[in-house]
NUROVO-357229 format. One record per residue (C-alpha): x negated, y, z. Coordinates in steps of 0.5 Angstrom, whole numbers, padded with zeros to 4 digits, always signed. Layout:
N
XYZ...
//
This chain:
973
+0025-0034+0073+0027-0038+0067+0033-0036+0063+0036-0040+0057+0039-0034+0052+0035-0028+0051+0038-0026+0044+0045-0025+0046+0049-0018+0046+0051-0019+0053+0045-0021+0056+0043-0014+0060+0050-0014+0062+0049-0021+0065+0042-0020+0068+0043-0013+0072+0035-0013+0072+0035-0011+0065+0040-0005+0065+0037+0002+0066+0036+0005+0072+0036-0001+0076+0029-0003+0076+0026-0005+0083+0032-0004+0086+0032+0004+0086+0034+0009+0081+0029+0012+0076+0028+0019+0074+0031+0022+0067+0024+0023+0065+0022+0016+0067+0027+0013+0063+0025+0017+0057+0018+0013+0057+0021+0006+0057+0021+0002+0052+0023-0005+0051+0019-0011+0047+0021-0018+0045+0015-0023+0045+0014-0030+0042+0011-0034+0047+0008-0041+0044+0006-0047+0049+0011-0046+0055+0015-0053+0057+0018-0051+0064+0019-0046+0069+0012-0048+0072+0009-0045+0065+0014-0038+0066+0012-0037+0072+0004-0035+0071+0006-0031+0065+0011-0027+0069+0006-0025+0074+0001-0024+0069+0005-0019+0066+0008-0016+0072+0001-0014+0074+0000-0009+0069+0001-0002+0071+0007+0001+0067+0011-0006+0067+0018-0004+0070+0021-0012+0068+0019-0018+0065+0024-0024+0063+0021-0030+0061+0025-0035+0057+0022-0042+0056+0028-0045+0052+0027-0040+0046+0019-0039+0048+0020-0032+0048+0019-0026+0053+0022-0020+0054+0018-0014+0057+0021-0007+0059+0015-0002+0060+0012+0005+0060+0008+0006+0054+0004+0012+0057+0001+0007+0061+0000+0000+0057+0001-0002+0050+0004-0008+0046-0003-0010+0045-0005-0010+0052+0001-0014+0054+0000-0019+0048-0007-0020+0050-0005-0021+0058+0000-0027+0055-0006-0030+0052-0010-0030+0057-0005-0034+0061-0006-0039+0056-0001-0039+0051+0000-0036+0044+0003-0029+0044+0006-0025+0038+0011-0019+0038+0018-0020+0035+0021-0014+0036+0020-0007+0039+0025-0002+0040+0020+0004+0040+0019+0002+0032+0026+0005+0031+0025+0011+0035+0018+0014+0036+0013+0010+0031+0011+0014+0025+0007+0014+0019+0003+0019+0016-0002+0019+0011-0009+0023+0011-0013+0025+0005-0021+0025+0008-0026+0028+0004-0034+0027+0005-0034+0019+0005-0040+0016+0002-0039+0008+0003-0036+0003+0008-0039+0005+0014-0036+0012+0014-0029+0008+0013-0030+0004+0018-0032+0009+0023-0026+0013+0022-0022+0007+0023-0025+0005+0029-0024+0013+0032-0017+0013+0030-0015+0006+0033-0018+0008+0039-0014+0014+0040-0008+0013+0045-0001+0012+0041-0004+0009+0035-0002+0003+0033-0006+0001+0027-0010+0005+0022-0012+0003+0015-0018+0007+0011-0019+0007+0004-0026+0009+0001-0023+0008-0006-0017+0012-0005-0020+0017+0000-0014+0016+0004-0012+0014+0011-0005+0011+0013-0004+0011+0021+0002+0008+0024+0003+0012+0031+0007+0013+0037+0010+0020+0036+0011+0021+0044+0004+0019+0045+0000+0023+0039+0001+0028+0034-0002+0028+0027-0005+0034+0029-0009+0030+0034-0011+0025+0028-0014+0030+0024-0018+0033+0030-0020+0026+0031-0023+0025+0024-0026+0032+0023-0030+0030+0030-0034+0025+0027-0035+0030+0021-0030+0029+0016-0025+0034+0013-0018+0032+0014-0012+0034+0010-0005+0032+0012-0001+0029+0006+0005+0026+0009+0009+0025+0016+0014+0020+0018+0019+0026+0017+0018+0026+0009+0025+0026+0008+0026+0033+0010+0019+0036+0009+0016+0040+0004+0009+0044+0003+0009+0051+0001+0003+0054-0002+0002+0062-0001-0001+0066-0006-0002+0073-0003-0007+0077+0001-0003+0078+0008+0000+0071+0011+0002+0072+0018+0008+0070+0023+0013+0074+0019+0014+0069+0014+0014+0064+0019+0020+0068+0022+0024+0069+0016+0024+0062+0014+0026+0060+0021+0032+0064+0020+0035+0060+0014+0040+0055+0016+0038+0048+0017+0031+0049+0018+0028+0046+0024+0021+0048+0024+0016+0052+0021+0008+0051+0021+0002+0053+0018-0002+0048+0015-0008+0045+0019-0014+0048+0017-0011+0054+0013-0006+0059+0013-0005+0059+0005+0000+0053+0006+0006+0052+0010+0010+0046+0012+0017+0046+0013+0021+0041+0016+0029+0042+0014+0036+0038+0014+0036+0037+0006+0044+0037+0007+0044+0044+0009+0038+0047+0005+0032+0046+0000+0026+0048-0003+0030+0054-0007+0032+0057-0001+0025+0058+0001+0022+0060-0005+0028+0066-0005+0025+0068+0002+0019+0071-0001+0022+0075-0007+0023+0081-0002+0015+0080+0000+0009+0081-0004+0007+0074-0003+0009+0068-0008+0010+0061-0006+0010+0055-0010+0011+0048-0008+0005+0044-0006+0004+0036-0006-0002+0034-0002-0001+0027-0005-0001+0029-0012-0004+0036-0013-0009+0035-0007-0012+0028-0010-0013+0031-0017-0015+0038-0015-0020+0035-0010-0023+0030-0015-0023+0036-0020-0027+0040-0015-0032+0034-0013-0033+0033-0020-0035+0040-0021-0039+0040-0015-0043+0034-0017-0043+0036-0025-0046+0043-0023-0051+0040-0017-0054+0035-0023-0054+0040-0028-0059+0045-0024-0062+0039-0021-0064+0037-0028-0066+0044-0030-0071+0044-0024-0073+0036-0025-0075+0036-0032-0081+0041-0032-0083+0037-0025-0083+0030-0029-0086+0033-0035-0092+0036-0031-0093+0030-0027-0092+0024-0033-0092+0027-0040-0097+0033-0040-0103+0030-0038-0103+0026-0044-0104+0033-0048-0111+0035-0047-0110+0043-0047-0104+0043-0043-0107+0038-0038-0113+0043-0038-0108+0049-0036-0105+0045-0031-0111+0042-0028-0114+0050-0027-0116+0050-0020-0112+0056-0016-0114+0055-0009-0120+0051-0007-0117+0044-0010-0110+0046-0011-0109+0047-0018-0103+0050-0022-0099+0044-0024-0098+0042-0016-0096+0049-0015-0091+0048-0021-0088+0042-0018-0088+0044-0011-0084+0051-0013-0079+0047-0017-0078+0041-0013-0077+0045-0006-0070+0048-0009-0068+0041-0011-0070+0038-0004-0067+0043+0001-0061+0046-0003-0059+0042-0008-0060+0036-0004-0057+0039+0002-0051+0035+0002-0055+0029+0004-0058+0032+0010-0051+0034+0012-0048+0027+0011-0054+0024+0015-0053+0029+0020-0046+0027+0021-0047+0020+0020-0052+0020+0026-0048+0024+0030-0043+0019+0030-0048+0013+0032-0048+0010+0025-0052+0010+0018-0050+0011+0011-0053+0012+0004-0054+0019+0006-0059+0017+0011-0063+0012+0006-0063+0018+0001-0065+0023+0006-0071+0019+0009-0073+0017+0002-0073+0023-0001-0076+0027+0005-0082+0022+0005-0084+0023-0002-0083+0031-0001-0087+0032+0005-0092+0027+0004-0093+0031-0003-0093+0038+0001-0098+0035+0006-0103+0033+0000-0102+0040-0003-0103+0044+0003-0109+0039+0004-0112+0041-0003-0111+0049-0002-0115+0049+0005-0120+0044+0003-0126+0045-0002-0127+0037-0003-0120+0034-0002-0117+0029-0007-0110+0027-0007-0104+0026-0011-0097+0029-0010-0090+0025-0011-0086+0031-0012-0083+0028-0019-0081+0022-0014-0076+0026-0010-0073+0031-0015-0072+0025-0020-0069+0021-0014-0064+0027-0012-0062+0028-0020-0061+0021-0021-0057+0020-0015-0052+0026-0017-0051+0023-0024-0049+0017-0021-0044+0020-0016-0041+0024-0021-0040+0018-0026-0037+0014-0020-0032+0020-0018-0030+0020-0025-0029+0012-0025-0026+0012-0019-0021+0017-0021-0019+0012-0026-0017+0007-0021-0011+0011-0019-0008+0012-0026-0002+0008-0024+0000+0013-0019-0001+0019-0024+0003+0016-0029+0009+0014-0025+0009+0021-0022+0009+0024-0029+0016+0020-0031+0020+0026-0028+0021+0032-0032+0017+0038-0030+0024+0042-0031+0031+0041-0030+0038+0045-0032+0041+0047-0026+0049+0048-0027+0053+0053-0024+0061+0051-0022+0067+0054-0020+0072+0052-0015+0075+0048-0021+0069+0044-0023+0068+0048-0029+0061+0050-0032+0060+0058-0031+0053+0058-0032+0046+0054-0033+0039+0056-0031+0032+0052-0033+0029+0051-0026+0022+0047-0024+0024+0040-0023+0021+0040-0016+0027+0045-0014+0032+0041-0014+0037+0040-0008+0042+0035-0006+0049+0036-0009+0046+0040-0015+0049+0039-0021+0044+0038-0027+0045+0038-0034+0042+0032-0038+0041+0033-0046+0040+0027-0051+0032+0025-0051+0031+0029-0044+0029+0025-0038+0034+0024-0032+0031+0029-0027+0033+0026-0020+0037+0020-0017+0045+0022-0018+0052+0020-0021+0055+0022-0027+0061+0027-0026+0062+0029-0033+0060+0026-0040+0058+0019-0043+0052+0017-0046+0047+0011-0046+0041+0011-0042+0034+0007-0042+0033+0004-0035+0027+0000-0037+0022+0004-0033+0026+0001-0027+0029-0005-0030+0024-0007-0035+0030-0009-0040+0029-0005-0046+0036-0005-0048+0041+0002-0047+0046+0002-0041+0052+0005-0042+0054+0011-0037+0060+0015-0036+0064+0018-0030+0062+0015-0023+0056+0011-0026+0049+0012-0022+0043+0014-0026+0036+0014-0023+0031+0020-0024+0025+0018-0029+0030+0014-0034+0031+0017-0041+0038+0020-0044+0039+0017-0050+0044+0020-0054+0050+0024-0050+0050+0030-0046+0051+0028-0038+0053+0032-0032+0050+0029-0026+0051+0031-0019+0044+0030-0015+0045+0025-0009+0037+0024-0007+0031+0028-0008+0024+0028-0007+0021+0022-0003+0029+0019-0002+0029+0018-0009+0028+0011-0012+0021+0013-0016+0018+0016-0010+0020+0010-0006+0016+0006-0011+0010+0011-0011+0010+0010-0004+0010+0003-0004+0004+0003-0009+0000+0008-0005+0001+0004+0001-0001-0002-0002-0007+0001-0005-0009+0003+0002-0008-0004+0005-0014-0008+0006-0015-0015+0003-0018-0019+0009-0024-0021+0004-0026-0014+0005-0028-0016+0012-0034-0018+0009-0036-0012+0007-0034-0008+0013-0038-0013+0017-0044-0013+0013-0044-0005+0013-0045-0004+0020-0052-0007+0020-0054-0006+0013-0057+0001+0013-0061+0000+0020-0064-0007+0017-0066-0003+0010-0069+0002+0014-0073-0003+0018-0075-0007+0012-0077-0001+0008-0082+0001+0014-0084-0006+0014-0086-0006+0007-0090+0000+0008-0094-0003+0014-0095-0010+0010-0098-0006+0004-0102-0001+0008-0105-0006+0012-0106-0010+0007-0110-0005+0003-0114-0003+0009-0116-0010+0011-0118-0011+0003-0113-0017+0002-0112-0015-0005-0116-0012-0011-0118-0005-0012-0116-0006-0019-0108-0007-0017-0108+0000-0015-0106+0005-0021-0111+0010-0022-0107+0016-0020-0106+0013-0013-0110+0011-0007-0108+0005-0002-0104+0009+0003-0100+0012-0003-0098+0005-0006-0096+0003+0000-0091+0009+0001-0088+0009-0006-0086+0001-0004-0083+0003+0002-0079+0009-0001-0077+0005-0007-0074+0000-0002-0070+0005+0002-0067+0008-0004-0066+0002-0008-0061-0001-0003-0054+0000-0005-0048+0000+0001-0043+0004-0003-0043-0002-0008-0041-0007-0003-0036-0002+0000-0032-0001-0007-0032-0008-0009-0026-0010-0006-0021-0003-0006-0023-0001-0013-0020-0008-0015-0014-0008-0011-0013-0001-0013-0013-0003-0020-0009-0010-0019-0003-0007-0016-0003-0001-0021-0003-0006-0027+0002-0010-0023+0007-0004-0022+0006-0002-0030+0008-0010-0031+0014-0009-0026+0011-0013-0021+0010-0009-0014+0005-0012-0010+0005-0009-0003-0003-0009-0002-0009-0013-0001-0007-0019+0004-0001-0020-0001-0006-0021-0007-0011-0025-0003-0005-0030-0001-0002-0030-0008-0008-0033-0011-0008-0039-0007-0001-0041-0007+0000-0048-0009+0008-0049-0007+0014-0044-0009+0020-0045-0005+0026-0042-0009+0033-0039-0007+0038-0041-0012+0043-0035-0013+0041-0029-0016+0034-0032-0016+0035-0039-0021+0041-0036-0023+0043-0030-0026+0046-0027-0019+0053-0025-0023+0058-0031-0021+0065-0031-0024+0071-0034-0021+0073-0040-0027+0078-0043-0023+0083-0042-0018+0088-0047-0014+0093-0045-0010+0095-0050-0004+0101-0046-0001+0107-0042-0004+0104-0035-0005+0103-0031-0011+0096-0030-0014+0097-0022-0013+0098-0023-0006+0093-0028-0005+0087-0024-0008+0089-0018-0004+0088-0022+0002+0081-0025+0000+0079-0019-0003+0080-0014+0003+0076-0019+0007+0070-0020+0002+0069-0013+0000+0066-0012+0007+0060-0017+0004+0054-0016+0000+0054-0023-0002+0054-0024-0010+0060-0029-0009+0064-0024-0005+0063-0019-0011+0065-0024-0016+0071-0025-0012+0073-0018-0011+0072-0017-0018+0076-0022-0020+0081-0020-0016+0082-0013-0019+0085-0016-0025+0091-0017-0021+0092-0010-0019+0094-0004-0023+0088+0001-0022+0083-0004-0024+0077+0001-0023+0078+0004-0016+0083-0001-0013+0085+0000-0006+0085-0006-0001+0088-0007+0005+0084-0005+0012+0080-0011+0014+0079-0011+0022+0075-0015+0026+0070-0017+0020+0065-0022+0022+0060-0025+0017+0058-0032+0019+0051-0033+0015+0051-0039+0011+0058-0041+0012+0062-0035+0010+0066-0029+0013+0072-0028+0017+0077-0022+0018+0084-0020+0020+0088-0017+0014+0095-0015+0015+0096-0018+0022+0093-0025+0019+0087-0029+0020+0083-0030+0014+0077-0034+0013+0073-0035+0006+0067-0040+0006+0065-0047+0005+0067-0054+0009+0063-0052+0015+0067-0046+0016+0073-0049+0016+0071-0055+0020+0068-0050+0026+0075-0047+0026+0079-0053+0026+0082-0052+0019+0084-0059+0016+0082-0060+0008+0087-0064+0004+0085-0069-0001+0086-0065-0007+0082-0059-0004+0076-0064-0003+0077-0067-0010+0077-0060-0013+0070-0059-0009+0067-0065-0012+0069-0063-0019+0066-0056-0018+0059-0059-0015+0059-0064-0021+0059-0058-0026+0054-0054-0022+0060-0049-0019+0061-0047-0012+0067-0049-0009+0070-0043-0004+0076-0045+0001+0081-0040+0003+0085-0040+0010+0090-0036+0012+0092-0037+0020+0088-0043+0020+0091-0046+0014+0088-0048+0008+0091-0044+0002+0087-0044-0004+0080-0046-0007+0076-0042-0012+0071-0045-0017+0065-0040-0018+0060-0041-0023+0053-0038-0023+0050-0039-0030+0042-0040-0030+0037-0035-0032+0035-0037-0039+0028-0037-0037+0029-0041-0031+0027-0048-0034+0021-0046-0038+0019-0042-0032+0019-0048-0027+0015-0052-0033+0010-0047-0033+0009-0047-0026+0008-0054-0026+0003-0054-0031-0001-0049-0026-0001-0055-0021+0004-0051-0017+0010-0055-0014+0017-0052-0014+0022-0053-0009+0029-0051-0009+0032-0049-0002+0039-0046-0002+0045-0045+0003+0050-0048-0003+0053-0055-0003+0049-0061-0005+0053-0063-0011+0052-0055-0014+0044-0055-0012+0043-0062-0015+0046-0060-0021+0042-0054-0022+0036-0057-0020+0037-0062-0025+0038-0057-0030+0031-0053-0029+0027-0059-0027+0026-0058-0020+0026-0065-0016+0026-0063-0009+0032-0060-0006+0035-0058+0000+0042-0055+0001+0047-0053+0006+0041-0049+0009+0042-0044+0014+0037-0038+0014+0033-0041+0020+0033-0048+0016+0030-0044+0010+0024-0041+0014+0023-0048+0018+0022-0051+0011+0017-0046+0009+0014-0047+0016+0014-0055+0015+0010-0054+0008+0005-0050+0011+0004-0055+0017+0003-0060+0011-0003-0056+0008+0001-0052+0003+0000-0044+0001+0007-0043+0000+0011-0037-0003+0018-0036-0002+0023-0033-0008+0029-0030-0006+0034-0024-0006+0039-0024-0001+0039-0022+0007+0039-0030+0008+0033-0030+0005+0029-0025+0009+0027-0030+0015+0024-0035+0010+0021-0029+0006+0017-0027+0012+0015-0034+0014+0012-0035+0008+0005-0034+0006+0007-0030+0000+0015-0027+0000+0017-0025-0007+0024-0021-0007+0028-0021-0014+0028-0013-0015+0036-0013-0016+0036-0016-0009+0038-0013-0002+0034-0008+0001+0033-0013+0007+0030-0018+0002+0026-0013-0001+0023-0010+0005+0021-0017+0008+0017-0019+0002+0010-0018+0000+0011-0018-0007+0017-0015-0011+0019-0016-0018+0023-0010-0021+0025-0013-0027+0028-0019-0023+0026-0024-0028+0023-0031-0026+0017-0030-0031+0014-0025-0027+0013-0030-0021+0008-0033-0026+0005-0026-0027+0004-0024-0020+0000-0030-0019-0004-0030-0025-0005-0023-0024-0007-0024-0017-0012-0030-0019-0015-0025-0024-0016-0019-0019-0019-0024-0014-0024-0027-0020-0026-0019-0021-0027-0018-0013-0031-0024-0013-0035-0022-0019-0036-0015-0016-0039-0018-0009-0043-0023-0013-0046-0017-0017-0046-0012-0011-0050-0017-0006-0054-0020-0012-0056-0013-0014-0059-0012-0007-0062-0019-0006-0066-0018-0012-0067-0011-0012-0070-0010-0005-0075-0015-0006-0077-0013-0013-0078-0006-0010-0082-0009-0004-0087-0011-0009-0086-0018-0008-0087-0019-0016-0093-0014-0016-0099-0019-0014-0097-0023-0020-0094-0018-0025-0097-0011-0023-0089-0010-0024-0087-0004-0019-0081-0001-0018-0082+0007-0018-0077+0011-0013-0074+0015-0018-0072+0009-0022-0070+0005-0016-0065+0011-0014-0063+0011-0021-0061+0003-0020-0058+0004-0014-0053+0010-0017-0052+0005-0023-0050-0001-0018-0044+0003-0015-0042+0005-0022-0042-0002-0025-0038-0004-0019-0032+0001-0021-0033+0000-0028-0032-0008-0027-0026-0007-0023-0023-0002-0029-0024-0008-0033-0017-0011-0030-0014-0005-0034-0014-0010-0040-0010-0015-0036-0005-0019-0041-0001-0023-0038-0001-0030-0040+0001-0032-0047+0006-0037-0045+0011-0032-0042+0012-0028-0049+0015-0035-0051+0019-0035-0045+0022-0028-0047+0023-0030-0054+0027-0036-0051+0031-0031-0047+0033-0026-0052+0035-0032-0057+0040-0035-0051+0043-0028-0049+0045-0027-0057+0048-0034-0057
//
């Protein structure tokens, strides 16, 4: 069955097979209906109904498919299915198996059931661990996708809430040997965690909280009875109400943030553990090292150490055995436990290498001392110093690594500290007068609270001013250093700084609803998302440890048999060893010198620091994939309005063509345009206010049947008259005649880089407006800098050709496409990609969203619409064009750092392993002792993290500082 229009609103009405309760000709139960999802796929390669048939049949053969409708003309397939039996990936694979390319366009379940949760994971040591967790999560029924960050020690999981819950996800992670803690779920906008201090925490607390109005559910946190999660309606209640519940008990409750407090507290706990372990290991290892390596050169001490206690067992061996044993089994227990967990899940990690290496040295030494104690003539050497020093150096390396990794997430910590710790809560009477004030914890602020902001204080939460006047420093959000005036009715953002006056602010957004929280969440998600280049490390990690173990055994065998067969001179063997011990040391050194951690940390640490630096510069980069693509960009497509221009157009000329007063004319136009988000619409509405008595809050007539025709204009019915505001295409489509004088004004506006807008009343052209949108001061210089970076610039706009060409000439862009619809913008991007370009799209409007998605890198101007920001890969918070250059330059620097990290990590292993295996020994007699190999391994991981941390010194190109100076001078002029 081949249909021709699958996207129309009346589609299901015209095709009863797609209506619910009518599949298969019979009625379905309500439970079946609830389990129905609808998905729209793009199918590339179909040419006629003969192609559609096999695709339809293949899909319908799947279990759980209710109906499949193929649209050959639009290359689409709409499928109704039961998600309990079949998932989107399986449907997509089935279409591909039928011989066509398939991709998901839309899934209705995304809006209702797909949730996102973030989970802290403790116990990961290398990329093998993170890959194992990802694999376990991805095969869990209901999980759409999962990203695990080794550097951040967190996972972000997208899952179908109808098929799996976050408790199941935590169980799956813990089933493979890791500790999992839920940080956040899809219900974050109305969820809070309370940490309970006290002895008895029972179900009565849960009952008390559930009795509060607005509380939806209460549950004890997974894995502990000291943390309670409360899901609530933030319009009804809030954290202060929950805290008060504990006032009548012996318990005390505080707000707990698994993301903020959990990350830092866990890092401190981990640091303390590694520090204490290292300290105790050092206390035991130093005497072992001295007795084995130093005291032999001090005659009288050596004489005491060589004193025979039992048969050939001397005092020095006893001391080393006694001190090395707790290091091996108590301090080094973490490596045994980590190895057990890794092997249990069918993988191998760094812990396996360390455990094998230290066990080989320790148990051979134990065998040696046992033989010495039971034999009157046995002469052997022990390697207790090898195992104990190895563990000591690795613990030191892990301590330094955790410390360094903590610094990679400084950006998030700094963002979190922008909001004040406390706030002044005001109590108002029915008339709005202040009757009292109280200082409270900033995290206890609730929606609709009124808070007092003193001069010099930070705004505690998002809201609007209800009393007072002041100036606020909003550079935290906009990057602009100038102060912004605030008075009654103006909005303020949490974290910004109040400069002078006192403000009373009514809170509208709290917690994760706030603008700052959304930025933090975006940065966190970016740091969790893997760059495609990370696949290299993930692939290597699957085979790395088994290969190293195999090579270690091979090394031992080669040297052992070479010694047995006398292939090398006895003079090569150190005085304190025999052939077997020499071979054993080579094998152990190979095992412990290899470092899978360095490979696993090479990409995520650089991405973490890079995205953090970008956030501090006002450039929000949504993850490693965006970073990787951005460094390859060689062509940028710019929108015009709000991107190259200021985005704050003003009406500069009005020409009436019919007998109507300006007040009446602008009343009709403003009533229509007030429903639109387009910058030109806002300019017209602002201009119309000049003709009203109440210019601050004018009341416009109601507009009925409002319709936005994307790329052309708007249409509505106001006071019984049909009003259309837009371009020539809109008028032509509706049969509106455009007289010659209107055409002349449009041409004149185009020559002056202005936008001409036509207004018709009841399909008669009534007036023409000329709207001017000045260029951004740095636009021309930014385009010039991009040219010097060998990046081509193209302008694609929905505006007319005359205006577009005039703007392009001013900024220095040669290639222009005007009067482009949103679909045409996306098509132009695809054409450039087909020609071999890596394309970035810079835009700010709803009509730019398709092109932003189609581009290799979508860059949204921060002052743009939410839809554009959501569709983009990079968001420029300052709305400055020079930040496009910053984003590309930062991505290039970050990927240069990633490449250097890989060169170091791979180069270290490729050079270190052969040296440890004794490749140079025949010529140089140079050996790599196991303890030194362990120290090198630890240093390798630390060096990769420190290499990534060098990105924190990033300075944007100096030429951009000159652009800013030019911009300031232009503004002053």
